[in-house]
N, CA, C and O atoms as a Tinker XYZ file with bonds, in Angstrom:
   444  protein
     1  N     39.515000   -6.779000   57.279000    73     2
     2  CA    38.170000   -6.984000   56.814000    64     1     3
     3  C     37.244000   -7.027000   58.022000    63     2     4     5
     4  O     37.497000   -7.748000   58.988000    81     3
     5  N     36.185000   -6.260000   57.957000    73     3     6
     6  CA    35.254000   -6.222000   59.089000    64     5     7
     7  C     34.077000   -7.123000   58.817000    63     6     8     9
     8  O     33.690000   -7.361000   57.673000    81     7
     9  N     33.531000   -7.609000   59.886000    73     7    10
    10  CA    32.343000   -8.464000   59.767000    64     9    11
    11  C     31.119000   -7.607000   59.473000    63    10    12    13
    12  O     30.995000   -6.506000   60.010000    81    11
    13  N     30.195000   -8.106000   58.612000    73    11    14
    14  CA    28.971000   -7.340000   58.348000    64    13    15
    15  C     28.116000   -7.298000   59.608000    63    14    16    17
    16  O     28.212000   -8.182000   60.460000    81    15
    17  N     27.286000   -6.277000   59.722000    73    15    18
    18  CA    26.429000   -6.185000   60.921000    64    17    19
    19  C     25.505000   -7.396000   61.004000    63    18    20    21
    20  O     25.042000   -7.901000   59.981000    81    19
    21  N     25.247000   -7.842000   62.179000    73    19    22
    22  CA    24.373000   -8.998000   62.381000    64    21    23
    23  C     22.913000   -8.580000   62.248000    63    22    24    25
    24  O     22.479000   -7.559000   62.781000    81    23
    25  N     22.207000   -9.373000   61.550000    73    23    26
    26  CA    20.772000   -9.126000   61.426000    64    25    27
    27  C     20.056000   -9.778000   62.594000    63    26    28    29
    28  O     20.360000  -10.903000   62.989000    81    27
    29  N     19.113000   -9.054000   63.124000    73    27    30
    30  CA    18.338000   -9.632000   64.221000    64    29    31
    31  C     17.224000  -10.496000   63.640000    63    30    32    33
    32  O     16.610000  -10.150000   62.631000    81    31
    33  N     16.984000  -11.598000   64.283000    73    31    34
    34  CA    15.891000  -12.471000   63.869000    64    33    35
    35  C     14.574000  -11.848000   64.287000    63    34    36    37
    36  O     14.409000  -11.410000   65.425000    81    35
    37  N     13.657000  -11.816000   63.368000    73    35    38
    38  CA    12.327000  -11.315000   63.690000    64    37    39
    39  C     11.478000  -12.468000   64.199000    63    38    40    41
    40  O     11.454000  -13.548000   63.610000    81    39
    41  N     10.801000  -12.226000   65.273000    73    39    42
    42  CA     9.907000  -13.253000   65.798000    64    41    43
    43  C      8.699000  -13.362000   64.862000    63    42    44    45
    44  O      8.221000  -12.359000   64.331000    81    43
    45  N      8.220000  -14.576000   64.670000    73    43    46
    46  CA     7.041000  -14.721000   63.804000    64    45    47
    47  C      5.882000  -13.891000   64.329000    63    46    48    49
    48  O      5.531000  -13.951000   65.508000    81    47
    49  N      5.298000  -13.118000   63.428000    73    47    50
    50  CA     4.187000  -12.243000   63.804000    64    49    51
    51  C      2.835000  -12.918000   63.587000    63    50    52    53
    52  O      1.822000  -12.470000   64.125000    81    51
    53  N      2.817000  -13.994000   62.801000    73    51    54
    54  CA     1.554000  -14.659000   62.504000    64    53    55
    55  C      1.239000  -15.716000   63.549000    63    54    56    57
    56  O      2.111000  -16.469000   63.982000    81    55
    57  N      0.004000  -15.753000   63.932000    73    55    58
    58  CA    -0.429000  -16.792000   64.867000    64    57    59
    59  C     -0.480000  -18.125000   64.116000    63    58    60    61
    60  O     -0.617000  -18.151000   62.893000    81    59
    61  N     -0.373000  -19.191000   64.833000    73    59    62
    62  CA    -0.454000  -20.514000   64.232000    64    61    63
    63  C     -1.861000  -20.720000   63.695000    63    62    64    65
    64  O     -2.845000  -20.340000   64.330000    81    63
    65  N     -1.944000  -21.323000   62.523000    73    63    66
    66  CA    -3.231000  -21.577000   61.894000    64    65    67
    67  C     -3.942000  -22.713000   62.608000    63    66    68    69
    68  O     -3.394000  -23.803000   62.773000    81    67
    69  N     -5.152000  -22.444000   63.022000    73    67    70
    70  CA    -5.965000  -23.444000   63.693000    64    69    71
    71  C     -6.587000  -24.354000   62.627000    63    70    72    73
    72  O     -7.099000  -23.856000   61.624000    81    71
    73  N     -6.553000  -25.652000   62.820000    73    71    74
    74  CA    -7.069000  -26.609000   61.839000    64    73    75
    75  C     -8.543000  -26.375000   61.538000    63    74    76    77
    76  O     -8.995000  -26.688000   60.437000    81    75
    77  N     -9.298000  -25.839000   62.475000    73    75    78
    78  CA   -10.722000  -25.577000   62.234000    64    77    79
    79  C    -10.914000  -24.464000   61.212000    63    78    80    81
    80  O    -11.971000  -24.391000   60.586000    81    79
    81  N     -9.924000  -23.596000   61.026000    73    79    82
    82  CA   -10.035000  -22.498000   60.073000    64    81    83
    83  C     -9.820000  -22.960000   58.637000    63    82    84    85
    84  O    -10.282000  -22.293000   57.711000    81    83
    85  N     -9.146000  -24.059000   58.426000    73    83    86
    86  CA    -8.828000  -24.527000   57.087000    64    85    87
    87  C    -10.089000  -24.816000   56.293000    63    86    88    89
    88  O    -10.137000  -24.517000   55.100000    81    87
    89  N    -11.100000  -25.382000   56.908000    73    87    90
    90  CA   -12.355000  -25.700000   56.226000    64    89    91
    91  C    -12.975000  -24.438000   55.638000    63    90    92    93
    92  O    -13.519000  -24.477000   54.534000    81    91
    93  N    -12.904000  -23.333000   56.348000    73    91    94
    94  CA   -13.465000  -22.079000   55.870000    64    93    95
    95  C    -12.698000  -21.603000   54.637000    63    94    96    97
    96  O    -13.295000  -21.049000   53.714000    81    95
    97  N    -11.400000  -21.810000   54.615000    73    95    98
    98  CA   -10.589000  -21.374000   53.492000    64    97    99
    99  C    -10.807000  -22.247000   52.262000    63    98   100   101
   100  O    -10.518000  -21.818000   51.145000    81    99
   101  N    -11.306000  -23.455000   52.447000    73    99   102
   102  CA   -11.526000  -24.407000   51.365000    64   101   103
   103  C    -12.599000  -23.969000   50.377000    63   102   104   105
   104  O    -12.439000  -24.170000   49.173000    81   103
   105  N    -13.668000  -23.387000   50.848000    73   103   106
   106  CA   -14.812000  -23.088000   49.996000    64   105   107
   107  C    -15.170000  -21.616000   50.072000    63   106   108   109
   108  O    -14.783000  -20.914000   51.007000    81   107
   109  N    -15.911000  -21.162000   49.080000    73   107   110
   110  CA   -16.386000  -19.786000   49.087000    64   109   111
   111  C    -17.510000  -19.649000   50.109000    63   110   112   113
   112  O    -18.184000  -20.623000   50.443000    81   111
   113  N    -17.699000  -18.438000   50.594000    73   111   114
   114  CA   -18.804000  -18.175000   51.507000    64   113   115
   115  C    -20.120000  -18.467000   50.788000    63   114   116   117
   116  O    -20.310000  -18.044000   49.648000    81   115
   117  N    -21.002000  -19.166000   51.431000    73   115   118
   118  CA   -22.297000  -19.485000   50.853000    64   117   119
   119  C    -22.309000  -20.721000   49.988000    63   118   120   121
   120  O    -23.364000  -21.126000   49.502000    81   119
   121  N    -21.149000  -21.332000   49.786000    73   119   122
   122  CA   -21.079000  -22.526000   48.949000    64   121   123
   123  C    -21.643000  -23.727000   49.700000    63   122   124   125
   124  O    -21.519000  -23.823000   50.921000    81   123
   125  N    -22.256000  -24.630000   48.966000    73   123   126
   126  CA   -22.778000  -25.871000   49.529000    64   125   127
   127  C    -21.654000  -26.895000   49.589000    63   126   128   129
   128  O    -20.854000  -27.001000   48.659000    81   127
   129  N    -21.593000  -27.638000   50.666000    73   127   130
   130  CA   -20.551000  -28.664000   50.802000    64   129   131
   131  C    -20.752000  -29.766000   49.769000    63   130   132   133
   132  O    -21.884000  -30.117000   49.436000    81   131
   133  N    -19.660000  -30.302000   49.273000    73   131   134
   134  CA   -19.705000  -31.394000   48.304000    64   133   135
   135  C    -19.955000  -32.719000   49.001000    63   134   136   137
   136  O    -19.499000  -32.946000   50.121000    81   135
   137  N    -20.689000  -33.591000   48.318000    73   135   138
   138  CA   -20.890000  -34.955000   48.794000    64   137   139
   139  C    -19.797000  -35.794000   48.154000    63   138   140   141
   140  O    -19.519000  -35.635000   46.965000    81   139
   141  N    -19.176000  -36.680000   48.912000    73   139   142
   142  CA   -18.072000  -37.480000   48.371000    64   141   143
   143  C    -18.245000  -38.948000   48.754000    63   142   144   145
   144  O    -19.083000  -39.306000   49.581000    81   143
   145  N    -17.431000  -39.771000   48.129000    73   143   146
   146  CA   -17.379000  -41.181000   48.485000    64   145   147
   147  C    -18.635000  -41.945000   48.111000    63   146   148   149
   148  O    -19.246000  -41.708000   47.069000    81   147
   149  N    -19.005000  -42.875000   48.995000    73   147   150
   150  CA   -20.153000  -43.737000   48.744000    64   149   151
   151  C    -21.455000  -42.979000   48.597000    63   150   152   153
   152  O    -22.325000  -43.378000   47.823000    81   151
   153  N    -21.594000  -41.890000   49.331000    73   151   154
   154  CA   -22.810000  -41.079000   49.223000    64   153   155
   155  C    -22.978000  -40.499000   47.836000    63   154   156   157
   156  O    -24.082000  -40.482000   47.291000    81   155
   157  N    -21.863000  -40.014000   47.255000    73   155   158
   158  CA   -21.941000  -39.460000   45.900000    64   157   159
   159  C    -22.185000  -40.558000   44.871000    63   158   160   161
   160  O    -22.929000  -40.348000   43.912000    81   159
   161  N    -21.574000  -41.723000   45.053000    73   159   162
   162  CA   -21.779000  -42.820000   44.104000    64   161   163
   163  C    -23.237000  -43.283000   44.105000    63   162   164   165
   164  O    -23.776000  -43.635000   43.056000    81   163
   165  N    -23.868000  -43.283000   45.266000    73   163   166
   166  CA   -25.286000  -43.634000   45.361000    64   165   167
   167  C    -26.127000  -42.610000   44.612000    63   166   168   169
   168  O    -27.045000  -42.971000   43.875000    81   167
   169  N    -25.809000  -41.322000   44.805000    73   167   170
   170  CA   -26.529000  -40.258000   44.108000    64   169   171
   171  C    -26.315000  -40.364000   42.610000    63   170   172   173
   172  O    -27.263000  -40.230000   41.836000    81   171
   173  N    -25.088000  -40.603000   42.196000    73   171   174
   174  CA   -24.748000  -40.730000   40.769000    64   173   175
   175  C    -25.564000  -41.848000   40.104000    63   174   176   177
   176  O    -26.124000  -41.658000   39.025000    81   175
   177  N    -25.624000  -42.998000   40.751000    73   175   178
   178  CA   -26.380000  -44.128000   40.210000    64   177   179
   179  C    -27.864000  -43.784000   40.111000    63   178   180   181
   180  O    -28.514000  -44.114000   39.119000    81   179
   181  N    -28.395000  -43.127000   41.131000    73   179   182
   182  CA   -29.811000  -42.742000   41.141000    64   181   183
   183  C    -30.130000  -41.780000   39.984000    63   182   184   185
   184  O    -31.159000  -41.925000   39.325000    81   183
   185  N    -29.242000  -40.793000   39.735000    73   183   186
   186  CA   -29.463000  -39.818000   38.664000    64   185   187
   187  C    -29.327000  -40.490000   37.293000    63   186   188   189
   188  O    -30.087000  -40.179000   36.376000    81   187
   189  N    -28.371000  -41.400000   37.147000    73   187   190
   190  CA   -28.220000  -42.123000   35.880000    64   189   191
   191  C    -29.487000  -42.901000   35.548000    63   190   192   193
   192  O    -29.955000  -42.866000   34.410000    81   191
   193  N    -30.039000  -43.596000   36.523000    73   191   194
   194  CA   -31.265000  -44.370000   36.295000    64   193   195
   195  C    -32.445000  -43.452000   36.001000    63   194   196   197
   196  O    -33.245000  -43.726000   35.107000    81   195
   197  N    -32.551000  -42.353000   36.762000    73   195   198
   198  CA   -33.656000  -41.412000   36.553000    64   197   199
   199  C    -33.637000  -40.841000   35.142000    63   198   200   201
   200  O    -34.684000  -40.730000   34.504000    81   199
   201  N    -32.440000  -40.475000   34.645000    73   199   202
   202  CA   -32.305000  -39.841000   33.336000    64   201   203
   203  C    -32.082000  -40.843000   32.208000    63   202   204   205
   204  O    -31.830000  -40.450000   31.069000    81   203
   205  N    -32.174000  -42.147000   32.521000    73   203   206
   206  CA   -32.011000  -43.208000   31.524000    64   205   207
   207  C    -30.684000  -43.088000   30.773000    63   206   208   209
   208  O    -30.616000  -43.337000   29.570000    81   207
   209  N    -29.623000  -42.699000   31.504000    73   207   210
   210  CA   -28.258000  -42.611000   30.955000    64   209   211
   211  C    -28.164000  -41.668000   29.751000    63   210   212   213
   212  O    -27.333000  -41.875000   28.867000    81   211
   213  N    -29.013000  -40.635000   29.712000    73   211   214
   214  CA   -29.109000  -39.724000   28.575000    64   213   215
   215  C    -28.573000  -38.348000   28.935000    63   214   216   217
   216  O    -28.951000  -37.781000   29.961000    81   215
   217  N    -27.690000  -37.803000   28.093000    73   215   218
   218  CA   -27.131000  -36.471000   28.299000    64   217   219
   219  C    -28.247000  -35.431000   28.185000    63   218   220   221
   220  O    -29.040000  -35.467000   27.244000    81   219
   221  N    -28.304000  -34.508000   29.143000    73   219   222
   222  CA   -29.344000  -33.481000   29.141000    64   221   223
   223  C    -29.139000  -32.468000   28.021000    63   222   224   225
   224  O    -30.097000  -31.814000   27.609000    81   223
   225  N    -27.912000  -32.322000   27.517000    73   223   226
   226  CA   -27.637000  -31.326000   26.488000    64   225   227
   227  C    -27.793000  -31.863000   25.067000    63   226   228   229
   228  O    -28.398000  -31.202000   24.223000    81   227
   229  N    -27.258000  -33.049000   24.793000    73   227   230
   230  CA   -27.237000  -33.534000   23.412000    64   229   231
   231  C    -28.053000  -34.802000   23.190000    63   230   232   233
   232  O    -28.280000  -35.187000   22.043000    81   231
   233  N    -28.501000  -35.462000   24.258000    73   231   234
   234  CA   -29.332000  -36.654000   24.123000    64   233   235
   235  C    -28.578000  -37.954000   23.910000    63   234   236   237
   236  O    -29.196000  -38.999000   23.704000    81   235
   237  N    -27.247000  -37.906000   23.956000    73   235   238
   238  CA   -26.447000  -39.122000   23.781000    64   237   239
   239  C    -26.679000  -40.067000   24.955000    63   238   240   241
   240  O    -26.712000  -39.627000   26.104000    81   239
   241  N    -26.839000  -41.349000   24.683000    73   239   242
   242  CA   -27.046000  -42.346000   25.735000    64   241   243
   243  C    -25.741000  -43.089000   25.957000    63   242   244   245
   244  O    -25.227000  -43.747000   25.053000    81   243
   245  N    -25.206000  -42.979000   27.178000    73   243   246
   246  CA   -23.953000  -43.644000   27.560000    64   245   247
   247  C    -23.975000  -43.889000   29.052000    63   246   248   249
   248  O    -24.775000  -43.295000   29.774000    81   247
   249  N    -23.096000  -44.764000   29.517000    73   247   250
   250  CA   -23.065000  -45.073000   30.949000    64   249   251
   251  C    -22.005000  -44.273000   31.709000    63   250   252   253
   252  O    -21.920000  -44.368000   32.933000    81   251
   253  N    -21.199000  -43.486000   30.993000    73   251   254
   254  CA   -20.113000  -42.776000   31.670000    64   253   255
   255  C    -20.304000  -41.258000   31.712000    63   254   256   257
   256  O    -19.325000  -40.516000   31.793000    81   255
   257  N    -21.550000  -40.793000   31.658000    73   255   258
   258  CA   -21.811000  -39.356000   31.739000    64   257   259
   259  C    -21.396000  -38.798000   33.103000    63   258   260   261
   260  O    -21.326000  -39.516000   34.101000    81   259
   261  N    -21.126000  -37.502000   33.107000    73   259   262
   262  CA   -20.791000  -36.766000   34.325000    64   261   263
   263  C    -22.090000  -36.300000   34.972000    63   262   264   265
   264  O    -22.981000  -35.814000   34.276000    81   263
   265  N    -22.214000  -36.441000   36.298000    73   263   266
   266  CA   -23.350000  -35.869000   37.010000    64   265   267
   267  C    -22.971000  -34.430000   37.327000    63   266   268   269
   268  O    -21.981000  -34.173000   38.011000    81   267
   269  N    -23.765000  -33.499000   36.825000    73   267   270
   270  CA   -23.442000  -32.074000   36.903000    64   269   271
   271  C    -24.512000  -31.327000   37.691000    63   270   272   273
   272  O    -25.690000  -31.685000   37.653000    81   271
   273  N    -24.091000  -30.289000   38.402000    73   271   274
   274  CA   -25.030000  -29.420000   39.115000    64   273   275
   275  C    -25.517000  -28.334000   38.150000    63   274   276   277
   276  O    -24.704000  -27.634000   37.547000    81   275
   277  N    -26.826000  -28.191000   38.003000    73   275   278
   278  CA   -27.369000  -27.128000   37.144000    64   277   279
   279  C    -26.955000  -25.771000   37.693000    63   278   280   281
   280  O    -26.437000  -24.932000   36.955000    81   279
   281  N    -27.182000  -25.550000   38.986000    73   279   282
   282  CA   -26.682000  -24.358000   39.671000    64   281   283
   283  C    -25.472000  -24.821000   40.479000    63   282   284   285
   284  O    -25.623000  -25.632000   41.392000    81   283
   285  N    -24.265000  -24.320000   40.159000    73   283   286
   286  CA   -23.053000  -24.792000   40.831000    64   285   287
   287  C    -23.117000  -24.613000   42.349000    63   286   288   289
   288  O    -23.745000  -23.682000   42.855000    81   287
   289  N    -22.455000  -25.522000   43.059000    73   287   290
   290  CA   -22.440000  -25.460000   44.519000    64   289   291
   291  C    -21.887000  -24.136000   45.020000    63   290   292   293
   292  O    -22.381000  -23.587000   46.005000    81   291
   293  N    -20.866000  -23.622000   44.349000    73   291   294
   294  CA   -20.251000  -22.370000   44.801000    64   293   295
   295  C    -21.182000  -21.176000   44.647000    63   294   296   297
   296  O    -20.940000  -20.123000   45.237000    81   295
   297  N    -22.245000  -21.329000   43.859000    73   295   298
   298  CA   -23.228000  -20.265000   43.690000    64   297   299
   299  C    -24.488000  -20.532000   44.499000    63   298   300   301
   300  O    -25.524000  -19.907000   44.271000    81   299
   301  N    -24.395000  -21.462000   45.444000    73   299   302
   302  CA   -25.525000  -21.740000   46.323000    64   301   303
   303  C    -26.414000  -22.868000   45.862000    63   302   304   305
   304  O    -27.450000  -23.121000   46.477000    81   303
   305  N    -26.039000  -23.563000   44.786000    73   303   306
   306  CA   -26.817000  -24.707000   44.318000    64   305   307
   307  C    -26.787000  -25.828000   45.349000    63   306   308   309
   308  O    -25.944000  -25.836000   46.246000    81   307
   309  N    -27.702000  -26.762000   45.215000    73   307   310
   310  CA   -27.804000  -27.841000   46.193000    64   309   311
   311  C    -27.418000  -29.176000   45.565000    63   310   312   313
   312  O    -27.204000  -29.271000   44.357000    81   311
   313  N    -27.335000  -30.193000   46.398000    73   311   314
   314  CA   -27.094000  -31.555000   45.947000    64   313   315
   315  C    -28.408000  -32.311000   45.753000    63   314   316   317
   316  O    -28.400000  -33.531000   45.592000    81   315
   317  N    -29.521000  -31.605000   45.766000    73   315   318
   318  CA   -30.822000  -32.233000   45.558000    64   317   319
   319  C    -30.918000  -32.770000   44.131000    63   318   320   321
   320  O    -30.308000  -32.226000   43.211000    81   319
   321  N    -31.680000  -33.830000   43.962000    73   319   322
   322  CA   -31.813000  -34.470000   42.651000    64   321   323
   323  C    -32.289000  -33.509000   41.567000    63   322   324   325
   324  O    -31.862000  -33.628000   40.418000    81   323
   325  N    -33.160000  -32.562000   41.902000    73   323   326
   326  CA   -33.666000  -31.650000   40.870000    64   325   327
   327  C    -32.615000  -30.641000   40.409000    63   326   328   329
   328  O    -32.842000  -29.938000   39.424000    81   327
   329  N    -31.475000  -30.549000   41.092000    73   327   330
   330  CA   -30.376000  -29.681000   40.667000    64   329   331
   331  C    -29.279000  -30.472000   39.951000    63   330   332   333
   332  O    -28.243000  -29.909000   39.598000    81   331
   333  N    -29.496000  -31.764000   39.735000    73   331   334
   334  CA   -28.477000  -32.611000   39.111000    64   333   335
   335  C    -28.935000  -33.072000   37.740000    63   334   336   337
   336  O    -30.119000  -33.333000   37.525000    81   335
   337  N    -27.985000  -33.170000   36.809000    73   335   338
   338  CA   -28.268000  -33.633000   35.449000    64   337   339
   339  C    -27.066000  -34.417000   34.940000    63   338   340   341
   340  O    -25.967000  -34.305000   35.482000    81   339
   341  N    -27.279000  -35.202000   33.904000    73   339   342
   342  CA   -26.184000  -35.936000   33.261000    64   341   343
   343  C    -25.704000  -35.145000   32.051000    63   342   344   345
   344  O    -26.507000  -34.647000   31.262000    81   343
   345  N    -24.366000  -35.036000   31.914000    73   343   346
   346  CA   -23.757000  -34.405000   30.751000    64   345   347
   347  C    -22.604000  -35.276000   30.271000    63   346   348   349
   348  O    -21.952000  -35.941000   31.076000    81   347
   349  N    -22.346000  -35.276000   28.953000    73   347   350
   350  CA   -21.229000  -36.027000   28.390000    64   349   351
   351  C    -19.922000  -35.546000   29.007000    63   350   352   353
   352  O    -19.718000  -34.346000   29.190000    81   351
   353  N    -19.042000  -36.486000   29.325000    73   351   354
   354  CA   -17.746000  -36.117000   29.898000    64   353   355
   355  C    -16.662000  -36.232000   28.841000    63   354   356   357
   356  O    -16.826000  -36.918000   27.833000    81   355
   357  N    -15.561000  -35.556000   29.086000    73   355   358
   358  CA   -14.415000  -35.623000   28.178000    64   357   359
   359  C    -14.166000  -34.294000   27.497000    63   358   360   361
   360  O    -15.040000  -33.428000   27.471000    81   359
   361  N    -12.957000  -34.131000   26.939000    73   359   362
   362  CA   -12.605000  -32.885000   26.254000    64   361   363
   363  C    -13.550000  -32.614000   25.081000    63   362   364   365
   364  O    -13.809000  -33.502000   24.269000    81   363
   365  N    -14.052000  -31.405000   24.999000    73   363   366
   366  CA   -14.931000  -31.023000   23.906000    64   365   367
   367  C    -16.358000  -31.506000   24.041000    63   366   368   369
   368  O    -17.177000  -31.248000   23.159000    81   367
   369  N    -16.677000  -32.199000   25.117000    73   367   370
   370  CA   -18.027000  -32.730000   25.309000    64   369   371
   371  C    -18.882000  -31.728000   26.092000    63   370   372   373
   372  O    -18.398000  -30.670000   26.495000    81   371
   373  N    -20.141000  -32.067000   26.302000    73   371   374
   374  CA   -21.124000  -31.155000   26.898000    64   373   375
   375  C    -20.700000  -30.616000   28.263000    63   374   376   377
   376  O    -20.845000  -29.420000   28.518000    81   375
   377  N    -20.176000  -31.473000   29.149000    73   375   378
   378  CA   -19.771000  -31.011000   30.481000    64   377   379
   379  C    -18.608000  -30.033000   30.388000    63   378   380   381
   380  O    -18.596000  -29.021000   31.087000    81   379
   381  N    -17.630000  -30.321000   29.533000    73   379   382
   382  CA   -16.479000  -29.429000   29.382000    64   381   383
   383  C    -16.908000  -28.072000   28.817000    63   382   384   385
   384  O    -16.382000  -27.037000   29.226000    81   383
   385  N    -17.850000  -28.073000   27.891000    73   383   386
   386  CA   -18.342000  -26.818000   27.307000    64   385   387
   387  C    -19.074000  -25.992000   28.359000    63   386   388   389
   388  O    -18.898000  -24.775000   28.430000    81   387
   389  N    -19.895000  -26.652000   29.178000    73   387   390
   390  CA   -20.631000  -25.935000   30.226000    64   389   391
   391  C    -19.665000  -25.357000   31.243000    63   390   392   393
   392  O    -19.824000  -24.212000   31.667000    81   391
   393  N    -18.660000  -26.137000   31.642000    73   391   394
   394  CA   -17.671000  -25.676000   32.612000    64   393   395
   395  C    -16.902000  -24.481000   32.062000    63   394   396   397
   396  O    -16.651000  -23.523000   32.793000    81   395
   397  N    -16.524000  -24.522000   30.780000    73   395   398
   398  CA   -15.802000  -23.411000   30.157000    64   397   399
   399  C    -16.683000  -22.157000   30.103000    63   398   400   401
   400  O    -16.201000  -21.047000   30.328000    81   399
   401  N    -17.965000  -22.338000   29.807000    73   399   402
   402  CA   -18.885000  -21.189000   29.749000    64   401   403
   403  C    -19.057000  -20.573000   31.139000    63   402   404   405
   404  O    -19.115000  -19.350000   31.267000    81   403
   405  N    -19.139000  -21.405000   32.181000    73   403   406
   406  CA   -19.253000  -20.889000   33.545000    64   405   407
   407  C    -17.994000  -20.131000   33.942000    63   406   408   409
   408  O    -18.083000  -19.086000   34.585000    81   407
   409  N    -16.825000  -20.641000   33.570000    73   407   410
   410  CA   -15.561000  -19.975000   33.890000    64   409   411
   411  C    -15.478000  -18.623000   33.185000    63   410   412   413
   412  O    -15.028000  -17.639000   33.772000    81   411
   413  N    -15.914000  -18.576000   31.927000    73   411   414
   414  CA   -15.898000  -17.313000   31.191000    64   413   415
   415  C    -16.853000  -16.298000   31.829000    63   414   416   417
   416  O    -16.537000  -15.111000   31.915000    81   415
   417  N    -18.006000  -16.764000   32.269000    73   415   418
   418  CA   -18.967000  -15.865000   32.929000    64   417   419
   419  C    -18.389000  -15.316000   34.233000    63   418   420   421
   420  O    -18.562000  -14.137000   34.544000    81   419
   421  N    -17.691000  -16.182000   35.007000    73   419   422
   422  CA   -17.069000  -15.702000   36.250000    64   421   423
   423  C    -15.984000  -14.684000   35.956000    63   422   424   425
   424  O    -15.828000  -13.713000   36.696000    81   423
   425  N    -15.227000  -14.895000   34.879000    73   423   426
   426  CA   -14.154000  -13.961000   34.500000    64   425   427
   427  C    -14.727000  -12.604000   34.120000    63   426   428   429
   428  O    -14.104000  -11.571000   34.366000    81   427
   429  N    -15.909000  -12.605000   33.524000    73   427   430
   430  CA   -16.568000  -11.351000   33.145000    64   429   431
   431  C    -17.265000  -10.710000   34.339000    63   430   432   433
   432  O    -17.680000   -9.553000   34.274000    81   431
   433  N    -17.394000  -11.466000   35.434000    73   431   434
   434  CA   -18.079000  -10.949000   36.613000    64   433   435
   435  C    -19.563000  -11.189000   36.590000    63   434   436   437
   436  O    -20.298000  -10.563000   37.353000    81   435
   437  N    -20.027000  -12.078000   35.734000    73   435   438
   438  CA   -21.453000  -12.349000   35.630000    64   437   439
   439  C    -21.883000  -13.509000   36.475000    63   438   440   441
   440  O    -23.067000  -13.847000   36.468000    81   439
   441  N    -20.995000  -14.140000   37.204000    73   439   442
   442  CA   -21.407000  -15.319000   37.949000    64   441   443
   443  C    -20.636000  -15.427000   39.140000    63   442   444
   444  O    -20.827000  -16.362000   39.917000    81   443
C-alpha cells in the first residue's frame, strides 16, 4: 500500500483584518451612526414628553412606545428630534408594520 501524495499547505493569502476596518463593515455607506446608552435614553424621554406618550400612527397613549426614525438612519436620516416619532411596539403594532413595509420596499429596490 502506498502513501497518498502529501498536500502542501497554502500560506494564508488574506491580510489580517485591522480593527479600524470593522466599523466600516458595520454600517452602510452614508448611514448615520446610532446613539446608544444614556444618550439614547435621554433622547427617548425627551421625545415621549414632546409627543405626550402618543403613537404618531394610531393615537394610542402609552408609556412603552418605540422611538422611531421617520427617515431611517441607513437612508441618511438623522437623530434630530424632528426625525423621531413614537410608534406602538410589539408584534402587529404600528412600529412592526412600518418596519415590515420598509423591508418590503428595500426588497423591491425602492429604498
